[in-house]
N, C-alpha and C positions, 0 to 999 in steps of 0.2 A: 376377188372378182365379184361384182354385183350383177344380179340377174334382173331382167326387166319383168319377170313374172312376179305376181303379188306374194308378199310374205304375210302369213296369218299368225297372229299371236292370240292365244286364248288364256284367260286367267283361271285361277281356281275360284271356287265360290267364296264370297265374302259375307260375313254376318253384319248387318247394319246395327245389331244389338238394340233393335227397336221393334215393338210388336206390330205396329201399323205405320210404317214410314210413308210419308207423302213426298215422293221424289220431285224435286224442282228442276234439276239440271245434272247432266253428266258432261264433263268437259275433258278434252284431250289436249295436253300441251306437248308439242312436238317441234323438232327442228327438221325441216324438209328441204333438201337442196334442189335446185332447178325447179321443175314443175311437178315434183313428186307429190303423191297424195297419201293420206292416212284417213281411214274411215273407222269410226267407233260405233259398235253395236253392243247392246246390253240385253241380258236376259234376267228374269226375276223368278223367284220361287218362294213358297211358304214353308217348305220342308227341307231345304238344303239340296234341292235337285234330285230327290229320291223318287218322287212320283209327280210332283207339281213343277212344271217348267213352262214359261211363257214362250220360249223360243227366242232367238235373237231378233231384236227390233232396233230400228235406228235410235241413236242416243237422243234425238230430238223428240221421240215418241214416248215420253215418260209416263203418259197416262196408262199405258199397258202394264206398268210395273207398280202401280199404286197398291199399297198394302202388302207387298211382297218383302219379307224380312231379309232374304238372301238375294244377292245379285252376283253376276259375273259379267265380264266384258270380253269382247273380241275386237282386235284391231287388224284391219287389212291395210298393209302398206304396199305401195308400188313406186318403184324408182322410175321416174320418167326424165331422162336427161334433157337438158336445154340445148345441148349440142350433139353432134354425132357420137355414137356409143364407143368409139375408139379413144375418146378423150377420157382420162381417169376422172372418177367422181371427186368433186371438191371436198365434200364432207359426207359422212354417213347419215342415214336417216336415224334420228334419235328421238325416242319417246322419253320425256322427262317425268310426266305424271298423268294419271287419270283421276279425276275428282268426282265424287258423288255427293251432291248436295240434296238434303232432304230435311223436312220438318217431320215431326212424328209425335205419336202418343204412346207413352209406355203404359201398357195395360196393367192395372193393379188388381182388378176384380175379375176372377175367372169363374164361369158357371160350370161346376162339376156335376156330372150325372152319375147315378149308380151304375155299377158294372156287375160282372158275374161273380162276385165274391159273397155269396149267401150260404147260410147253413141249411141243410136239407131237413133236419128235424131237431127237436129238443134233445133227443138221445145223442145225436152226433155232436151237438154243442157240449154236452156234459162229457163225452168221451174226449174231445179236444182239450177241454179244461183239465181233465185228469192227466192227459199226456204232458201238458205244460207243467203241472205240479210235479209229476214224477221226474221230468227232465230237470227242473230246478233243484229238486232234492238230490239227484244224482250228481249234479255239477256243483253243488254248494260245499261239498267237503264234509257234510255231516255223516254221511255213510262212509265209514272207514272199515276197510278190510285189513285184517292183520295177517301178514305173511310171516310165519315163523322163520327166524334166522337159521340158516343151515350151519351146523357145527361140524367143523373138520378137526381131525386130530393129526398132529404131526408126530411122526415116530421119534423116539428118543435115541440119541446116538449111544452106541454100545461102549 
């Protein structure tokens, strides 16, 4: 039984594997019986939808997604019969593919900035070097501790 209420399909995030994609088109290939409809919306993100999210926009509004590495889509399908609803549907609504077309630039040079990994003083630096040397000495196998074998005696039979 098919409902005349809209069906909503939402994808997982997809990685374009491009650092600065320039999206040119999103297309939906579908087989829709009667006068049924399918609407494609797309969302973009720079961080996999953790904190950055454009929200869903019409697939024709690709300008909102420029430079967003990750994208996901939402399809809203609605069955609208061409005849009265008591006639069975001739074929199901079928989505065959969603295609994302983009040009892009793979960034190869990254500007790194210093972070919070600095030494407090020269004494701290010497102490850390000393710890590294002791750790290397202990794990190198040069320090051997001999554990004497325990001797057991077995009683002689009478």
